[in-house]
Every structure is written in structure tokens, then in C-alpha cells.
C-alpha positions in Angstrom: 130.8 178.5 326.1 126.8 177.4 326.6 126.0 181.7 326.4 127.3 181.3 322.3 125.1 178.0 321.5 122.1 180.6 323.2 123.0 183.1 321.7 122.6 181.1 317.7 118.7 182.5 317.7 119.7 185.8 318.2 122.0 187.2 316.0 122.0 190.4 314.5 122.0 189.7 310.9 120.7 193.3 308.7 119.8 196.3 310.6 117.7 199.0 309.0 115.8 202.2 310.1 114.3 205.2 307.9 115.3 207.3 310.5 118.8 206.6 310.4 119.0 208.3 307.1 120.6 206.7 303.7 121.7 202.9 304.0 124.8 202.1 302.4 125.1 198.3 303.2 128.0 196.0 303.7 129.0 191.8 303.4 129.1 193.7 307.0 127.8 196.5 308.4 125.2 198.8 307.8 126.5 201.7 307.3 123.9 205.4 307.4 124.9 208.9 306.3 123.7 211.5 309.1 125.0 214.6 307.5 128.9 214.9 308.5 128.1 211.6 309.7 127.9 208.2 309.2 125.6 205.7 311.7 128.5 202.3 311.7 126.2 199.3 312.5 128.3 195.3 313.0 126.3 193.1 312.3 127.1 189.4 312.9 127.4 188.4 309.9 130.0 186.9 309.2 131.8 186.9 304.6 133.9 184.8 302.1 135.0 184.9 299.3 132.5 188.1 298.4 129.9 185.7 299.8 127.9 186.4 302.6 127.3 183.0 304.7 124.9 183.9 307.6 126.3 184.9 310.9 127.8 183.7 313.9 127.8 184.9 318.2 128.9 188.0 319.1 130.4 189.2 315.8 129.8 192.3 315.6 130.7 193.1 319.3 133.6 191.8 319.3 135.3 193.5 316.2 133.6 196.8 317.1 135.4 196.1 320.8 138.7 195.0 319.6 138.3 198.1 317.2 138.0 200.4 319.6 140.7 199.2 321.3 143.0 199.5 318.1 142.0 202.7 317.7 142.7 204.3 320.4 146.0 202.7 321.2 147.2 203.7 317.9 145.2 207.7 317.6 148.5 209.0 318.5 150.6 207.2 315.0 147.0 208.3 312.9 144.6 210.3 313.3 141.0 208.6 312.8 136.8 208.3 312.2 135.8 207.6 315.7 133.5 210.5 317.1 131.4 207.7 319.8 130.4 204.2 320.2 126.6 204.7 321.5 126.3 200.7 321.8 128.5 197.4 321.4 127.9 197.1 318.0 127.6 201.2 316.9 130.3 203.5 316.2 129.6 207.1 314.8 132.5 208.0 312.7 133.6 211.1 311.1 132.2 210.9 307.0 135.1 211.5 305.0 136.4 211.4 301.3 136.8 207.8 300.7 140.4 206.0 299.4 139.2 204.2 296.8 142.3 202.0 297.7 142.2 199.3 300.0 146.3 199.2 301.3 147.6 195.6 302.3 150.3 194.8 304.6 151.5 191.9 304.9 154.3 189.8 306.7 154.3 186.1 305.6 153.1 185.0 302.7 149.9 183.4 303.0 145.9 183.5 302.3 145.5 184.7 299.1 148.9 185.7 298.0 149.7 182.7 298.3 147.8 180.8 296.5 148.5 183.5 293.5 152.6 182.6 294.3 151.5 178.4 294.2 149.9 178.9 290.8 152.1 180.8 289.3 151.1 184.2 289.7 153.8 187.1 290.1 154.1 190.6 290.1 150.4 191.5 289.6 151.4 194.3 292.9 154.3 195.7 290.3 156.8 194.1 292.1 157.9 190.1 292.1 158.1 188.1 295.1 161.1 185.8 295.3 161.7 182.5 293.6 161.4 178.9 296.0 159.0 180.8 298.9 158.2 178.4 301.2 153.8 179.0 302.1 153.5 180.9 306.0 157.1 182.1 305.4 158.3 185.4 306.6 159.2 187.6 304.2 162.6 190.5 305.6 160.7 193.7 305.6 156.8 193.5 305.6 155.7 194.2 302.7 152.1 196.4 301.0 150.3 194.5 298.1 147.7 197.7 297.9 143.9 196.1 296.3 140.6 198.5 294.7 137.8 198.6 297.1 135.0 197.6 295.7 131.5 197.5 295.8 128.9 194.8 297.4 128.8 191.9 295.4 132.8 193.2 293.5 135.8 191.2 294.0 138.6 193.0 295.1 141.4 194.0 292.6 145.2 193.6 293.3 146.7 197.2 291.8 150.5 198.7 291.7 151.0 201.4 293.4 151.3 202.6 290.0 148.3 202.9 289.0 147.4 204.3 292.2 148.8 207.1 292.0 148.5 207.6 288.3 145.0 208.3 287.5 143.2 207.3 291.5 145.0 208.8 294.3 147.1 212.0 294.7 150.7 210.8 295.3 151.5 212.8 298.0 148.5 211.7 299.8 148.7 208.5 298.5 153.0 207.8 300.4 151.4 209.0 303.7 148.8 206.0 303.5 151.5 204.1 303.2 153.8 205.7 306.2 150.3 204.9 308.2 150.4 201.0 307.3 153.7 200.6 307.7 153.9 202.0 311.7 149.8 200.9 312.6 151.7 197.5 311.4 154.7 197.7 313.6 152.7 199.2 316.7 150.2 196.6 315.8 152.8 193.1 316.1 154.7 194.5 318.7 152.1 195.4 320.7 150.6 191.0 319.6 153.6 189.9 320.2 153.9 190.9 323.8 150.5 188.8 323.9 151.6 185.9 322.1 149.9 186.4 319.0 151.8 187.1 315.6 149.9 190.0 313.0 150.2 188.4 309.7 148.7 191.2 307.9 146.1 193.4 307.9 143.6 195.9 305.7 144.0 199.8 306.0 141.6 202.0 305.3 141.9 205.7 304.7 139.8 208.9 303.8 140.0 212.4 304.0 138.4 215.5 306.6 139.2 218.5 306.2 142.0 217.7 304.2 144.1 215.4 307.0 144.3 212.0 305.8 142.8 209.9 308.7 142.2 206.1 309.0 138.8 204.9 308.9 136.1 201.8 308.6 138.0 198.7 311.5 141.6 197.8 312.3 143.4 194.8 313.7 140.2 193.2 314.6 139.5 189.7 313.4 138.4 189.8 309.3 140.9 192.5 308.8 144.0 190.0 309.6 145.0 187.2 310.4 146.6 186.4 313.9 148.5 183.4 314.3 149.7 181.5 317.6 153.1 182.9 318.2 154.7 179.4 320.2 153.2 177.6 317.5 154.4 179.0 314.4 158.3 177.4 314.4 157.0 174.2 314.9 154.2 174.3 312.1 156.1 176.5 309.7 159.3 173.6 309.6 156.6 170.4 309.6 154.7 172.2 306.5 151.3 172.3 308.8 149.2 175.1 308.8 149.3 177.5 311.9 147.2 177.9 314.6 145.1 181.1 313.7 142.2 183.6 315.3 140.9 184.7 312.7 138.2 184.6 309.3 140.8 182.4 307.3 139.4 179.1 309.7 136.3 179.8 307.6 138.1 180.4 304.0 139.4 177.3 305.0 136.4 175.5 305.9 134.8 176.4 303.3 137.7 175.3 301.4 137.8 172.3 302.7 134.5 171.8 301.0 135.5 172.8 297.6 134.6 176.1 297.5 136.7 179.8 297.0 134.1 181.3 294.8 132.5 180.6 293.0 128.9 178.6 292.8 126.5 178.3 296.0 128.4 177.5 299.3 127.8 175.7 301.5 125.6 176.4 304.5 127.3 177.1 308.0 126.1 174.8 310.5 125.9 175.9 314.4 128.8 173.6 314.6 130.9 175.9 312.7 128.9 179.0 313.2 129.9 177.7 317.4 133.5 177.3 317.1 134.0 180.6 314.9 132.2 183.4 317.7 134.4 180.8 320.1 137.9 181.5 318.8 137.4 185.7 318.4 136.2 185.4 321.7 139.8 183.8 322.6 141.9 186.4 320.2 139.7 189.6 322.0 140.9 187.6 325.8 144.3 187.2 324.9 144.5 189.8 322.3 143.5 192.7 325.2 144.6 190.8 327.9 140.1 190.9 329.5 137.9 188.7 329.5 135.4 188.9 327.0 131.8 190.5 327.9 128.2 189.0 326.0 126.0 190.7 325.7 123.3 188.2 324.7 120.0 188.9 324.2 117.7 189.8 320.9 120.7 192.1 319.3 118.7 194.7 316.9 116.4 195.7 319.7 119.3 196.5 322.5 120.8 198.6 319.0 117.5 200.6 319.0 116.8 201.8 322.5 120.9 202.2 322.5 120.7 205.0 319.9 117.0 205.6 321.1 119.5 207.3 324.7 121.4 208.9 322.2 118.9 211.0 320.7 120.8 209.5 317.7 117.9 206.8 316.3 113.9 208.0 316.5 
């Protein structure tokens, strides 16, 4: 797609505005607190191994539109924080008291869990994985591997359910979060299967508004989830080959192949890998939603400013 190459100089690296309220900068999002609401601007930044690496054309738009797709599709399962979408890269959301943990659901042993398992690390979530598992093997039933929710620049850490309910989250609330997570994951897997994809694993974040537990942040996006091509799975698994991925794991593998897994300075993203990643995100969008991605070309920051002003948010 030539349009991806043409968008390289116009990607959104950061967004700031004094008139939007208190700013919290995450790895990918700029969050502005306005009373009981949060204006969440999804930049085009890409991060891996707790390092921000650069930008990917149209990434913020794709993440926001996929999140919107899933929030609307799953609101009968779990309430969420959405108020409005004033721009293809902006969500206006209810401010919630965020649970200090992320609930991660895994259908397969892969990614960081596999890398730890291969090194002999087991039991860090309060239960033991079976011996003799193979990379990318399907679990009999999905498992929950929660983690702490670290501040920007710090590492999320594995945590057991017992440690969560002993001091971090009321047990009844956390049990509801677990139920929501498993139900959302099941719905996500079912839909993905219909679209020729496998939803491999995902993370969910939750918060409380007026005493009600809701899902926040994003849901089933290629930043928060792994997606594999379903038709390739069995052949690649039997041959002990990497799966065909349409998610952020591709950038992690690119970094690992260049000797970087978190320590030191990451390699600079080339324009070619930025374009390749954008193409994979577009491919996922098209296959997952069944719709053709319509890119918003040109200077992203100016467009967002104009749309926020039109919505009466930006002054």
C-alpha cells in the first residue's frame, strides 16, 4: 500500500494540550482527565519490552476502531467506559477507579509465558503448568495469568490470585473481573474463528464507576491480543514453526532476531518494518471486522485538534 509509505512522516508521536486537563502519558495513549471523563488519544507509537520504539502509520486509528468494534459487540457481556468517539483515534470515556492488576487470559502457551516456561519458570501465577508442553500448544481450557499494572517505564510482574484478593482487590470484585474476562475471551474466540482467525490470548483492564465493575482501556486489539491465522495453525504447530501472526508479537520477534529483548538500547525501526507492521495491522482489521480499512491520511495531530474542537472538547 503506497498510502502507508506516504503516511510515514505524518504519524502521531505525541499529543499535548493545556486546555485538555491533566495529562497522563502511557506507552501508546495520551490520557487527559476532564472532571469525570477521560479523553483518550491513541497515538501511532509502538512499544515492546517496555520500550517505546517509534511510530507505525495508521496504528492509532486501527487500534481505536477495532476497540470500538469490540466494545460495541460485547456490551451485552460486560459494561464498558465508552461515552463517544469524536475522532478515529480518540475515545471519550468515563473515569473509573482502575483495578491495579491486568487480567490476562491465555488459550495457548506462547509469547512471554512460553519463554518463561522454557527457562524452567513455573508456578508464578499460583498454579503449575503441566510438564512437556510444546510451544504454541492449546490449553485444555483457557487459563488466567494476572499481572501487576506497572507505571510507565516499569515492568508488569506476574501475581497470584491469592495475592490479589489478599490486599489489592476485594475478592468479590476480582471474581467478577475473572468471570467477565473469560466470557469476553470466549466471545472473542468464537467471532475470530468465524473470521478465519485464532484469538490466542489477551489482556483486560477493569475499573469501578459508581460501584459497578466495567471494562476499560481497549479490548481485543492487536496491541492487547495475539491473533493467528487459523488455517496455518496445525501445520505450523506440527512442524514446530512460528505461527503466522497479525499482532504486535511481530515487532517483538523482529527485536529478538536482532538480539534485543528489553535490556540496553533497542534497534531503530526501519521504514520497511514500520510499513510491514502497518500492513499486518490493516490485514487484521480487514479480516477481523469484515470491512475494508479506510485510512485517515495526512497530519494526524491537526485532524484530532479540529475534531475535538468541533465536538466542544478542545479549546
